[in-house]
C-alpha positions, 0 to 999 in steps of 0.5 A: 121110138124105133122098134124092129122085129124079125126084119128081113129084106131081099131085092127083087122077086122074093120067090126068085131070090133066096139071099136076104140082104137083111136077115131076121134083125131085132132091135129097138132104139129109144128117144135121145139115144146115139147108136153107132151102126157099124159094118163092112161094105155090103154088110147091109147098113144102107139097106137097113137105113132105107128100110127105116126111112121107108124108101124100101119096104120089108120083105118080112118083119115089122118096123114101128116108129113111135108106136105106129106100124110103118110097113107101108108105101109112104116115107117115114117123115119122122126120120131124116136121112143124110147120105155120104155124098151131099151132091146126091141130096141137093136138088135146088139152086141156092141154100135158101131154096134147098132148105125151103124145099122140104118145108114147102112140101110139108105145106107150112105157111110162108112165115113159118118157113122163113122162121125155120130157115133163119133158125137152122142157118144160125144153128149150123153156122150158115148165116150169110149163105142164103143166096149162095149156089149149093154147087159152089160150096165145099163138100163140108158146106154142102153136107151142112146144107143137106143137114139143115134142110133135114133138121128144119123139118124137125124129124124125131130121128136122124140117120147119117150114112157115112156122112164124113166119107168125102169130107176133109178131116177138119170138116168131118170133125166140125160135122161130128161136133154138130151131131154131138150137140144135137144129141145132147139136146135130145135128138136121136142119132143113128150113125152108120159107118165102116170105121169104128172110130166114128162110134165116138160119142155113141152110147150104143154100138151095133154091128151088122155082118152079112145082114145079121145083127151080131153085136149090140152093146154099150161102148165100154163092153163092145169096144174090146178084144172080146169080139172078132172085129177082123172077122166082121171086116172091121178094125179097132182104132189104134188108140182104142186098141192100146187102151184095151191092152193097157186095161188088160194089164191092170190099168184102170182106164175108162174104156173106150178111149178114142183120142190120145188126150182121153188116154193120156188123161186116164193114164196120168190120173192117180187112180189109173195106177196098177195095184 
């Protein structure tokens, strides 16, 4: 679905700046994948997301979405972007107006807009919020409204840039379950984070470090002690780290384990015993 080849980006006049924010990146993402794109602050994650969406244009290299070259001055409407601060994406007064905004720009008939709004409100547990003022909602509710507005436009891929950064733990968990369900229904997900635990649910882990793609592996290989996580400005979550230690001691554990329950299930399983 997404193909990135020799992608480079630098801000300002390319002849005045010698430092690439994105440095010769190559990767492809297939439809239905969930890729966790990890990296410390200033690693280039948000810049890459904006390049994929068409908010920024490459300095060099090529981006293709569904086989079509997207190195143009138009937004990539096949990709929806959710930022960490929902307030930055809310532009209307009420929930209904917020969701309708993108649909109206797509010039859909009024009946289709109404149908899509009702459908997405039901899917994201926002029924009854139609006339609520968006700025009177909690951060978690606002993030769901932003997500609803994007999903209503039916993008082929959803990019989430630290979407739980300002949410309470219960709201963050609720949002994760929504994204999990969307992916299981076939949605392509790219989740950007500086927290490795946000890779939970992904079937692929990518790491950006100083604008370069330094890791691209499935979770069972990526989340191990074989990589310099601290050098990249990242840390393995304690429960993932413990699972790696136990696996190194000979316990037959299905890595990675992101929760205590997952680890306990493996440890107490008869096949987990050390030979």
